[in-house]
C-alpha angles and dihedrals in degrees: 000000000000089000089051092055092044093050096058102062115164093344091083092059090045091052091050090050090053095047095042091052091063112111090195130038135316105242112206121198139173141143128241115341090355087058092054089051090046092055090055092048091051091049092050092050093049091050093051101050104276111113104231143157138182121241118191108230094222092050089046089065090055101052107302091101082083087072091065110076143163111303094033126113125208129223109193124191125201125143093205095035088220101089104147094207090064094059098090092045092050091048089051092056091049093047093053098032094243117164110258123198118184131202109199142136096231122069091191095052125116092248094051092047092050096046126094088223125014120199104204118207115220119249110269132156118249113251097237118096091246093048090230111096112088103250114120091034094051091046089056091047090052094048091049091047091053090048090053091049092050092046091051090047089055093044091053094048091238110185138195088259090056089047090055092054092062097033102052094143135067130013094317092056092047093051090053097050117115124236091243089061095060105028127104113239141182118015091000090076116097103227135161141164122253090248094059112117114243090237088066094036092057091053091052092048090052093047095052095047097213095111092237144069126218116221115212129191128227090281093053094251119140109253102166149344135233114212136174087264091056089052092052092048091049097043108141138127091267096049095109092053095049122095124251092240090061093053102039129102109238125230099017123196113274139174137204124251095241095053116110115261089237088060089055090054090051091049090053092054101032097098136056089260109051117209129211099211137046128190113226110222139183122236090276091055095252114145115252097171147328130249127204125198088240088064089058091047091052089049089058098249097127 
């Protein structure tokens, strides 16, 4: 792969300039094994903020050229650079002045000569004993395609928030969800003042079903938390007549609403004593919501 990077020189930057200038889509095409690689490259581009699609070169000659329009750019893959099925697609790009970037192993090939920018793969033997099956060449194509997708991602300023927009499902989508999207807010929060008698506090804890009670001061800021563990440690005949502020644990763990949900999971498990709930607070320490580990489990984070 080092020889691949060294062989490209300034042509890689030129190719990125051409592809990034497209106001439409990047149309990827290739025949045979190059086509399979091309499909993956198009999918990677589309998932990282570069609108892209794959057009089969043989189908292009039978009507699918209509999918390639003004504003598009074309990325064509052919190890030999002489793939006959690409001829009509290449001619289409020249006829309508569409940017054409080629990935090929031969600088003197028809494809390389027709392209605006040709990315030439270094000479390397195929991995199969006969030296015929596309193996090394397709691996280089794939690596170069991924490099192009990442370079375009960077050029476009694509962020994790953008990534979340087009990856809402599965583990990736879950890991990019924000705390505010999974927390319980408003009346769902179990809150009390430090002067509340534990007889009343226990009823409120039971009603809210989080197994804890947030204690807020006169300004509404979170000052402590009463958990099942606090109840066990304070178990005595006078527990129900004590005040919540006397039983609470001060300075509980909290998190902000814009933190990633995966950060909340880490915060719950970051200490010797894992916790199952986190209060979500604003910069002034006022509770905005509460998050339970079960919410993260339902979101697919664990």
